[in-house]
Jmol script that loads the backbone (N, CA, C; Angstrom):
load data "model"
ATOM      1  N   MET A   1      37.292 -13.417  14.578  1.00  0.00           N
ATOM      2  CA  MET A   1      38.570 -13.222  13.926  1.00  0.00           C
ATOM      3  C   MET A   1      38.531 -11.902  13.152  1.00  0.00           C
ATOM      4  N   ILE A   2      39.616 -11.176  13.230  1.00  0.00           N
ATOM      5  CA  ILE A   2      39.730  -9.932  12.476  1.00  0.00           C
ATOM      6  C   ILE A   2      40.446 -10.245  11.166  1.00  0.00           C
ATOM      7  N   ASN A   3      39.768 -10.008  10.062  1.00  0.00           N
ATOM      8  CA  ASN A   3      40.346 -10.249   8.739  1.00  0.00           C
ATOM      9  C   ASN A   3      40.937  -8.949   8.204  1.00  0.00           C
ATOM     10  N   TYR A   4      42.204  -8.735   8.515  1.00  0.00           N
ATOM     11  CA  TYR A   4      42.886  -7.516   8.091  1.00  0.00           C
ATOM     12  C   TYR A   4      43.126  -7.530   6.592  1.00  0.00           C
ATOM     13  N   SER A   5      43.028  -6.357   5.979  1.00  0.00           N
ATOM     14  CA  SER A   5      43.332  -6.221   4.551  1.00  0.00           C
ATOM     15  C   SER A   5      44.832  -6.317   4.299  1.00  0.00           C
ATOM     16  N   ASN A   6      45.617  -5.857   5.303  1.00  0.00           N
ATOM     17  CA  ASN A   6      47.067  -5.914   5.193  1.00  0.00           C
ATOM     18  C   ASN A   6      47.664  -5.853   6.600  1.00  0.00           C
ATOM     19  N   SER A   7      48.932  -6.142   6.720  1.00  0.00           N
ATOM     20  CA  SER A   7      49.582  -6.184   8.035  1.00  0.00           C
ATOM     21  C   SER A   7      49.667  -4.806   8.680  1.00  0.00           C
ATOM     22  N   GLU A   8      49.674  -3.757   7.877  1.00  0.00           N
ATOM     23  CA  GLU A   8      49.760  -2.397   8.418  1.00  0.00           C
ATOM     24  C   GLU A   8      48.554  -2.068   9.301  1.00  0.00           C
ATOM     25  N   GLU A   9      47.392  -2.589   8.952  1.00  0.00           N
ATOM     26  CA  GLU A   9      46.199  -2.318   9.754  1.00  0.00           C
ATOM     27  C   GLU A   9      46.375  -2.774  11.195  1.00  0.00           C
ATOM     28  N   LYS A  10      46.829  -3.983  11.371  1.00  0.00           N
ATOM     29  CA  LYS A  10      47.024  -4.500  12.728  1.00  0.00           C
ATOM     30  C   LYS A  10      48.104  -3.710  13.456  1.00  0.00           C
ATOM     31  N   GLU A  11      49.163  -3.367  12.758  1.00  0.00           N
ATOM     32  CA  GLU A  11      50.251  -2.588  13.366  1.00  0.00           C
ATOM     33  C   GLU A  11      49.745  -1.237  13.876  1.00  0.00           C
ATOM     34  N   VAL A  12      48.905  -0.571  13.090  1.00  0.00           N
ATOM     35  CA  VAL A  12      48.356   0.724  13.491  1.00  0.00           C
ATOM     36  C   VAL A  12      47.496   0.556  14.738  1.00  0.00           C
ATOM     37  N   LEU A  13      46.624  -0.444  14.740  1.00  0.00           N
ATOM     38  CA  LEU A  13      45.762  -0.670  15.901  1.00  0.00           C
ATOM     39  C   LEU A  13      46.574  -0.997  17.148  1.00  0.00           C
ATOM     40  N   LEU A  14      47.560  -1.855  17.019  1.00  0.00           N
ATOM     41  CA  LEU A  14      48.397  -2.204  18.169  1.00  0.00           C
ATOM     42  C   LEU A  14      49.182  -1.002  18.676  1.00  0.00           C
ATOM     43  N   HIS A  15      49.682  -0.191  17.757  1.00  0.00           N
ATOM     44  CA  HIS A  15      50.407   1.021  18.140  1.00  0.00           C
ATOM     45  C   HIS A  15      49.548   1.906  19.036  1.00  0.00           C
ATOM     46  N   TYR A  16      48.316   2.151  18.609  1.00  0.00           N
ATOM     47  CA  TYR A  16      47.453   3.039  19.381  1.00  0.00           C
ATOM     48  C   TYR A  16      46.926   2.388  20.656  1.00  0.00           C
ATOM     49  N   ALA A  17      46.739   1.102  20.652  1.00  0.00           N
ATOM     50  CA  ALA A  17      46.344   0.430  21.894  1.00  0.00           C
ATOM     51  C   ALA A  17      47.420   0.645  22.949  1.00  0.00           C
ATOM     52  N   GLU A  18      48.676   0.571  22.522  1.00  0.00           N
ATOM     53  CA  GLU A  18      49.787   0.821  23.448  1.00  0.00           C
ATOM     54  C   GLU A  18      49.887   2.301  23.805  1.00  0.00           C
ATOM     55  N   GLN A  19      49.808   3.170  22.805  1.00  0.00           N
ATOM     56  CA  GLN A  19      49.941   4.605  23.048  1.00  0.00           C
ATOM     57  C   GLN A  19      48.851   5.117  23.992  1.00  0.00           C
ATOM     58  N   PHE A  20      47.624   4.629  23.817  1.00  0.00           N
ATOM     59  CA  PHE A  20      46.512   5.056  24.661  1.00  0.00           C
ATOM     60  C   PHE A  20      46.462   4.275  25.974  1.00  0.00           C
ATOM     61  N   ASP A  21      47.347   3.283  26.109  1.00  0.00           N
ATOM     62  CA  ASP A  21      47.330   2.381  27.270  1.00  0.00           C
ATOM     63  C   ASP A  21      45.926   1.809  27.456  1.00  0.00           C
ATOM     64  N   ASP A  22      45.393   1.287  26.356  1.00  0.00           N
ATOM     65  CA  ASP A  22      44.020   0.789  26.307  1.00  0.00           C
ATOM     66  C   ASP A  22      44.014  -0.731  26.427  1.00  0.00           C
ATOM     67  N   GLY A  23      43.828  -1.204  27.642  1.00  0.00           N
ATOM     68  CA  GLY A  23      43.821  -2.645  27.897  1.00  0.00           C
ATOM     69  C   GLY A  23      42.704  -3.362  27.174  1.00  0.00           C
ATOM     70  N   ASN A  24      41.536  -2.730  27.060  1.00  0.00           N
ATOM     71  CA  ASN A  24      40.419  -3.337  26.346  1.00  0.00           C
ATOM     72  C   ASN A  24      40.791  -3.558  24.879  1.00  0.00           C
ATOM     73  N   ALA A  25      41.350  -2.542  24.241  1.00  0.00           N
ATOM     74  CA  ALA A  25      41.723  -2.668  22.829  1.00  0.00           C
ATOM     75  C   ALA A  25      42.786  -3.748  22.646  1.00  0.00           C
ATOM     76  N   ARG A  26      43.772  -3.785  23.543  1.00  0.00           N
ATOM     77  CA  ARG A  26      44.802  -4.830  23.450  1.00  0.00           C
ATOM     78  C   ARG A  26      44.186  -6.213  23.562  1.00  0.00           C
ATOM     79  N   GLU A  27      43.249  -6.373  24.487  1.00  0.00           N
ATOM     80  CA  GLU A  27      42.606  -7.680  24.665  1.00  0.00           C
ATOM     81  C   GLU A  27      41.824  -8.089  23.426  1.00  0.00           C
ATOM     82  N   VAL A  28      41.055  -7.151  22.868  1.00  0.00           N
ATOM     83  CA  VAL A  28      40.294  -7.462  21.653  1.00  0.00           C
ATOM     84  C   VAL A  28      41.241  -7.822  20.512  1.00  0.00           C
ATOM     85  N   LEU A  29      42.311  -7.057  20.351  1.00  0.00           N
ATOM     86  CA  LEU A  29      43.255  -7.328  19.269  1.00  0.00           C
ATOM     87  C   LEU A  29      43.969  -8.656  19.445  1.00  0.00           C
ATOM     88  N   ASN A  30      44.293  -9.007  20.675  1.00  0.00           N
ATOM     89  CA  ASN A  30      44.964 -10.290  20.928  1.00  0.00           C
ATOM     90  C   ASN A  30      44.027 -11.478  20.774  1.00  0.00           C
ATOM     91  N   ASN A  31      42.779 -11.330  21.248  1.00  0.00           N
ATOM     92  CA  ASN A  31      41.821 -12.443  21.205  1.00  0.00           C
ATOM     93  C   ASN A  31      41.007 -12.480  19.921  1.00  0.00           C
ATOM     94  N   GLU A  32      40.971 -11.342  19.221  1.00  0.00           N
ATOM     95  CA  GLU A  32      40.202 -11.189  17.988  1.00  0.00           C
ATOM     96  C   GLU A  32      38.744 -11.578  18.178  1.00  0.00           C
ATOM     97  N   THR A  33      38.186 -11.158  19.309  1.00  0.00           N
ATOM     98  CA  THR A  33      36.776 -11.403  19.589  1.00  0.00           C
ATOM     99  C   THR A  33      36.240 -10.300  20.488  1.00  0.00           C
ATOM    100  N   LEU A  34      34.944 -10.080  20.397  1.00  0.00           N
ATOM    101  CA  LEU A  34      34.261  -9.128  21.269  1.00  0.00           C
ATOM    102  C   LEU A  34      33.386  -9.930  22.219  1.00  0.00           C
ATOM    103  N   LYS A  35      33.605  -9.762  23.521  1.00  0.00           N
ATOM    104  CA  LYS A  35      32.926 -10.593  24.511  1.00  0.00           C
ATOM    105  C   LYS A  35      31.639  -9.994  25.056  1.00  0.00           C
ATOM    106  N   SER A  36      31.453  -8.687  24.875  1.00  0.00           N
ATOM    107  CA  SER A  36      30.262  -8.043  25.424  1.00  0.00           C
ATOM    108  C   SER A  36      29.973  -6.762  24.664  1.00  0.00           C
ATOM    109  N   GLU A  37      28.788  -6.239  24.883  1.00  0.00           N
ATOM    110  CA  GLU A  37      28.411  -4.986  24.239  1.00  0.00           C
ATOM    111  C   GLU A  37      29.286  -3.842  24.727  1.00  0.00           C
ATOM    112  N   SER A  38      29.598  -3.834  26.014  1.00  0.00           N
ATOM    113  CA  SER A  38      30.436  -2.742  26.532  1.00  0.00           C
ATOM    114  C   SER A  38      31.851  -2.814  25.953  1.00  0.00           C
ATOM    115  N   GLU A  39      32.369  -4.024  25.779  1.00  0.00           N
ATOM    116  CA  GLU A  39      33.686  -4.177  25.162  1.00  0.00           C
ATOM    117  C   GLU A  39      33.636  -3.729  23.702  1.00  0.00           C
ATOM    118  N   ALA A  40      32.569  -4.080  23.011  1.00  0.00           N
ATOM    119  CA  ALA A  40      32.410  -3.687  21.610  1.00  0.00           C
ATOM    120  C   ALA A  40      32.323  -2.171  21.484  1.00  0.00           C
ATOM    121  N   LYS A  41      31.561  -1.540  22.375  1.00  0.00           N
ATOM    122  CA  LYS A  41      31.429  -0.081  22.333  1.00  0.00           C
ATOM    123  C   LYS A  41      32.782   0.589  22.581  1.00  0.00           C
ATOM    124  N   ALA A  42      33.508   0.123  23.569  1.00  0.00           N
ATOM    125  CA  ALA A  42      34.823   0.702  23.877  1.00  0.00           C
ATOM    126  C   ALA A  42      35.788   0.518  22.712  1.00  0.00           C
ATOM    127  N   PHE A  43      35.735  -0.638  22.054  1.00  0.00           N
ATOM    128  CA  PHE A  43      36.635  -0.893  20.926  1.00  0.00           C
ATOM    129  C   PHE A  43      36.271  -0.005  19.730  1.00  0.00           C
ATOM    130  N   ALA A  44      34.987   0.198  19.493  1.00  0.00           N
ATOM    131  CA  ALA A  44      34.555   1.096  18.413  1.00  0.00           C
ATOM    132  C   ALA A  44      35.022   2.512  18.699  1.00  0.00           C
ATOM    133  N   GLU A  45      34.885   2.961  19.929  1.00  0.00           N
ATOM    134  CA  GLU A  45      35.336   4.306  20.298  1.00  0.00           C
ATOM    135  C   GLU A  45      36.851   4.434  20.153  1.00  0.00           C
ATOM    136  N   PHE A  46      37.572   3.368  20.468  1.00  0.00           N
ATOM    137  CA  PHE A  46      39.020   3.331  20.268  1.00  0.00           C
ATOM    138  C   PHE A  46      39.351   3.561  18.787  1.00  0.00           C
ATOM    139  N   TYR A  47      38.659   2.855  17.904  1.00  0.00           N
ATOM    140  CA  TYR A  47      38.911   3.021  16.471  1.00  0.00           C
ATOM    141  C   TYR A  47      38.645   4.463  16.019  1.00  0.00           C
ATOM    142  N   TRP A  48      37.531   5.030  16.436  1.00  0.00           N
ATOM    143  CA  TRP A  48      37.189   6.382  15.985  1.00  0.00           C
ATOM    144  C   TRP A  48      38.129   7.417  16.587  1.00  0.00           C
ATOM    145  N   ARG A  49      38.719   7.113  17.704  1.00  0.00           N
ATOM    146  CA  ARG A  49      39.748   8.007  18.265  1.00  0.00           C
ATOM    147  C   ARG A  49      40.965   8.031  17.333  1.00  0.00           C
ATOM    148  N   ILE A  50      41.299   6.879  16.769  1.00  0.00           N
ATOM    149  CA  ILE A  50      42.397   6.806  15.801  1.00  0.00           C
ATOM    150  C   ILE A  50      42.060   7.636  14.559  1.00  0.00           C
ATOM    151  N   VAL A  51      40.838   7.540  14.083  1.00  0.00           N
ATOM    152  CA  VAL A  51      40.413   8.311  12.914  1.00  0.00           C
ATOM    153  C   VAL A  51      40.548   9.805  13.196  1.00  0.00           C
ATOM    154  N   ASP A  52      40.182  10.227  14.403  1.00  0.00           N
ATOM    155  CA  ASP A  52      40.336  11.639  14.767  1.00  0.00           C
ATOM    156  C   ASP A  52      41.796  12.076  14.657  1.00  0.00           C
ATOM    157  N   ILE A  53      42.703  11.242  15.109  1.00  0.00           N
ATOM    158  CA  ILE A  53      44.131  11.557  15.019  1.00  0.00           C
ATOM    159  C   ILE A  53      44.559  11.644  13.555  1.00  0.00           C
ATOM    160  N   ALA A  54      44.080  10.713  12.735  1.00  0.00           N
ATOM    161  CA  ALA A  54      44.427  10.726  11.312  1.00  0.00           C
ATOM    162  C   ALA A  54      43.904  11.989  10.638  1.00  0.00           C
ATOM    163  N   ALA A  55      42.728  12.421  11.045  1.00  0.00           N
ATOM    164  CA  ALA A  55      42.144  13.625  10.447  1.00  0.00           C
ATOM    165  C   ALA A  55      42.967  14.866  10.799  1.00  0.00           C
ATOM    166  N   GLU A  56      43.554  14.862  11.990  1.00  0.00           N
ATOM    167  CA  GLU A  56      44.415  15.975  12.388  1.00  0.00           C
ATOM    168  C   GLU A  56      45.732  15.945  11.619  1.00  0.00           C
ATOM    169  N   ARG A  57      46.104  14.793  11.183  1.00  0.00           N
ATOM    170  CA  ARG A  57      47.275  14.490  10.361  1.00  0.00           C
ATOM    171  C   ARG A  57      48.583  15.047  10.907  1.00  0.00           C
ATOM    172  N   ASN A  58      48.912  14.583  12.074  1.00  0.00           N
ATOM    173  CA  ASN A  58      50.232  14.842  12.645  1.00  0.00           C
ATOM    174  C   ASN A  58      51.201  13.915  11.912  1.00  0.00           C
ATOM    175  N   THR A  59      52.220  14.454  11.290  1.00  0.00           N
ATOM    176  CA  THR A  59      53.129  13.643  10.466  1.00  0.00           C
ATOM    177  C   THR A  59      53.895  12.607  11.257  1.00  0.00           C
ATOM    178  N   ASP A  60      53.944  12.742  12.577  1.00  0.00           N
ATOM    179  CA  ASP A  60      54.636  11.744  13.395  1.00  0.00           C
ATOM    180  C   ASP A  60      53.751  10.551  13.732  1.00  0.00           C
ATOM    181  N   GLU A  61      52.505  10.588  13.329  1.00  0.00           N
ATOM    182  CA  GLU A  61      51.569   9.524  13.662  1.00  0.00           C
ATOM    183  C   GLU A  61      51.513   8.478  12.548  1.00  0.00           C
ATOM    184  N   PRO A  62      51.411   7.191  12.913  1.00  0.00           N
ATOM    185  CA  PRO A  62      51.303   6.148  11.886  1.00  0.00           C
ATOM    186  C   PRO A  62      49.939   6.101  11.211  1.00  0.00           C
ATOM    187  N   ALA A  63      48.905   6.604  11.881  1.00  0.00           N
ATOM    188  CA  ALA A  63      47.578   6.603  11.266  1.00  0.00           C
ATOM    189  C   ALA A  63      47.497   7.726  10.237  1.00  0.00           C
ATOM    190  N   ASN A  64      46.904   7.405   9.100  1.00  0.00           N
ATOM    191  CA  ASN A  64      46.638   8.434   8.110  1.00  0.00           C
ATOM    192  C   ASN A  64      45.289   8.129   7.474  1.00  0.00           C
ATOM    193  N   ILE A  65      44.777   9.089   6.764  1.00  0.00           N
ATOM    194  CA  ILE A  65      43.440   8.927   6.200  1.00  0.00           C
ATOM    195  C   ILE A  65      43.363   7.695   5.302  1.00  0.00           C
ATOM    196  N   SER A  66      44.387   7.414   4.562  1.00  0.00           N
ATOM    197  CA  SER A  66      44.387   6.261   3.662  1.00  0.00           C
ATOM    198  C   SER A  66      44.208   4.949   4.422  1.00  0.00           C
ATOM    199  N   ASN A  67      45.020   4.717   5.466  1.00  0.00           N
ATOM    200  CA  ASN A  67      44.891   3.424   6.143  1.00  0.00           C
ATOM    201  C   ASN A  67      43.675   3.364   7.053  1.00  0.00           C
ATOM    202  N   THR A  68      43.173   4.500   7.544  1.00  0.00           N
ATOM    203  CA  THR A  68      41.956   4.434   8.347  1.00  0.00           C
ATOM    204  C   THR A  68      40.735   4.199   7.471  1.00  0.00           C
ATOM    205  N   GLU A  69      40.790   4.643   6.216  1.00  0.00           N
ATOM    206  CA  GLU A  69      39.686   4.362   5.298  1.00  0.00           C
ATOM    207  C   GLU A  69      39.608   2.873   4.971  1.00  0.00           C
ATOM    208  N   SER A  70      40.733   2.230   4.750  1.00  0.00           N
ATOM    209  CA  SER A  70      40.688   0.788   4.482  1.00  0.00           C
ATOM    210  C   SER A  70      40.332   0.019   5.754  1.00  0.00           C
ATOM    211  N   LEU A  71      40.789   0.527   6.872  1.00  0.00           N
ATOM    212  CA  LEU A  71      40.536  -0.146   8.150  1.00  0.00           C
ATOM    213  C   LEU A  71      39.061  -0.100   8.544  1.00  0.00           C
ATOM    214  N   VAL A  72      38.333   0.909   8.096  1.00  0.00           N
ATOM    215  CA  VAL A  72      36.911   0.984   8.431  1.00  0.00           C
ATOM    216  C   VAL A  72      36.169  -0.233   7.877  1.00  0.00           C
ATOM    217  N   TYR A  73      36.555  -0.726   6.717  1.00  0.00           N
ATOM    218  CA  TYR A  73      35.927  -1.922   6.156  1.00  0.00           C
ATOM    219  C   TYR A  73      36.263  -3.151   7.003  1.00  0.00           C
ATOM    220  N   THR A  74      37.498  -3.228   7.446  1.00  0.00           N
ATOM    221  CA  THR A  74      37.914  -4.329   8.302  1.00  0.00           C
ATOM    222  C   THR A  74      37.114  -4.309   9.604  1.00  0.00           C
ATOM    223  N   MET A  75      36.987  -3.130  10.202  1.00  0.00           N
ATOM    224  CA  MET A  75      36.258  -3.007  11.472  1.00  0.00           C
ATOM    225  C   MET A  75      34.766  -3.284  11.284  1.00  0.00           C
ATOM    226  N   THR A  76      34.189  -2.782  10.194  1.00  0.00           N
ATOM    227  CA  THR A  76      32.772  -3.036   9.927  1.00  0.00           C
ATOM    228  C   THR A  76      32.510  -4.531   9.813  1.00  0.00           C
ATOM    229  N   ASN A  77      33.364  -5.233   9.088  1.00  0.00           N
ATOM    230  CA  ASN A  77      33.208  -6.681   8.930  1.00  0.00           C
ATOM    231  C   ASN A  77      33.395  -7.403  10.260  1.00  0.00           C
ATOM    232  N   PHE A  78      34.372  -6.978  11.054  1.00  0.00           N
ATOM    233  CA  PHE A  78      34.625  -7.602  12.346  1.00  0.00           C
ATOM    234  C   PHE A  78      33.418  -7.440  13.270  1.00  0.00           C
ATOM    235  N   PHE A  79      32.903  -6.228  13.372  1.00  0.00           N
ATOM    236  CA  PHE A  79      31.736  -6.002  14.233  1.00  0.00           C
ATOM    237  C   PHE A  79      30.539  -6.806  13.742  1.00  0.00           C
ATOM    238  N   SER A  80      30.360  -6.896  12.452  1.00  0.00           N
ATOM    239  CA  SER A  80      29.260  -7.676  11.889  1.00  0.00           C
ATOM    240  C   SER A  80      29.409  -9.158  12.223  1.00  0.00           C
ATOM    241  N   GLN A  81      30.608  -9.704  12.030  1.00  0.00           N
ATOM    242  CA  GLN A  81      30.868 -11.117  12.339  1.00  0.00           C
ATOM    243  C   GLN A  81      30.655 -11.428  13.818  1.00  0.00           C
ATOM    244  N   GLN A  82      30.924 -10.447  14.672  1.00  0.00           N
ATOM    245  CA  GLN A  82      30.811 -10.645  16.116  1.00  0.00           C
ATOM    246  C   GLN A  82      29.388 -10.383  16.629  1.00  0.00           C
ATOM    247  N   GLY A  83      28.488  -9.967  15.738  1.00  0.00           N
ATOM    248  CA  GLY A  83      27.099  -9.735  16.124  1.00  0.00           C
ATOM    249  C   GLY A  83      26.829  -8.340  16.670  1.00  0.00           C
ATOM    250  N   TYR A  84      27.728  -7.397  16.413  1.00  0.00           N
ATOM    251  CA  TYR A  84      27.580  -6.034  16.914  1.00  0.00           C
ATOM    252  C   TYR A  84      27.471  -5.004  15.792  1.00  0.00           C
ATOM    253  N   GLU A  85      26.935  -5.407  14.680  1.00  0.00           N
ATOM    254  CA  GLU A  85      26.794  -4.496  13.548  1.00  0.00           C
ATOM    255  C   GLU A  85      25.894  -3.307  13.894  1.00  0.00           C
ATOM    256  N   ASP A  86      24.794  -3.552  14.620  1.00  0.00           N
ATOM    257  CA  ASP A  86      23.894  -2.462  14.989  1.00  0.00           C
ATOM    258  C   ASP A  86      24.593  -1.463  15.901  1.00  0.00           C
ATOM    259  N   LEU A  87      25.396  -1.954  16.833  1.00  0.00           N
ATOM    260  CA  LEU A  87      26.148  -1.072  17.732  1.00  0.00           C
ATOM    261  C   LEU A  87      27.143  -0.230  16.923  1.00  0.00           C
ATOM    262  N   TRP A  88      27.863  -0.864  16.014  1.00  0.00           N
ATOM    263  CA  TRP A  88      28.811  -0.160  15.150  1.00  0.00           C
ATOM    264  C   TRP A  88      28.100   0.944  14.380  1.00  0.00           C
ATOM    265  N   ASP A  89      26.945   0.603  13.790  1.00  0.00           N
ATOM    266  CA  ASP A  89      26.179   1.589  13.022  1.00  0.00           C
ATOM    267  C   ASP A  89      25.698   2.734  13.912  1.00  0.00           C
ATOM    268  N   GLN A  90      25.273   2.411  15.129  1.00  0.00           N
ATOM    269  CA  GLN A  90      24.797   3.436  16.060  1.00  0.00           C
ATOM    270  C   GLN A  90      25.916   4.400  16.418  1.00  0.00           C
ATOM    271  N   ILE A  91      27.094   3.869  16.708  1.00  0.00           N
ATOM    272  CA  ILE A  91      28.229   4.727  17.048  1.00  0.00           C
ATOM    273  C   ILE A  91      28.623   5.573  15.850  1.00  0.00           C
ATOM    274  N   LEU A  92      28.603   4.997  14.672  1.00  0.00           N
ATOM    275  CA  LEU A  92      28.906   5.743  13.458  1.00  0.00           C
ATOM    276  C   LEU A  92      27.911   6.886  13.267  1.00  0.00           C
ATOM    277  N   ASP A  93      26.637   6.620  13.526  1.00  0.00           N
ATOM    278  CA  ASP A  93      25.611   7.654  13.404  1.00  0.00           C
ATOM    279  C   ASP A  93      25.818   8.782  14.401  1.00  0.00           C
ATOM    280  N   ASP A  94      26.364   8.454  15.582  1.00  0.00           N
ATOM    281  CA  ASP A  94      26.553   9.437  16.639  1.00  0.00           C
ATOM    282  C   ASP A  94      27.783  10.329  16.424  1.00  0.00           C
ATOM    283  N   ILE A  95      28.614   9.948  15.478  1.00  0.00           N
ATOM    284  CA  ILE A  95      29.866  10.711  15.255  1.00  0.00           C
ATOM    285  C   ILE A  95      29.574  11.990  14.504  1.00  0.00           C
TER     286      ILE A  95
END
end "model"
wireframe off; spacefill off
backbone 0.3
color backbone group
């Protein structure tokens, strides 16, 4: 289960899952579970792609540094609960 800090977090993730046409991200968001390491890796990369957009700060984008900073805690907790904390940390180290 993804424990969002607020409803905006889920809205931002769903927006980008649709914008990127990312079926994996949509599935994870709908099921709120990670079924495999490859799915977890793809979902982590999806999140960091959103952070990249926020860092560029296009005013037409819903992602911004403020909500991606709060969302990182949500994602860290989700990956930890799903047993992929080491993978999350590895991807974070590689950024």
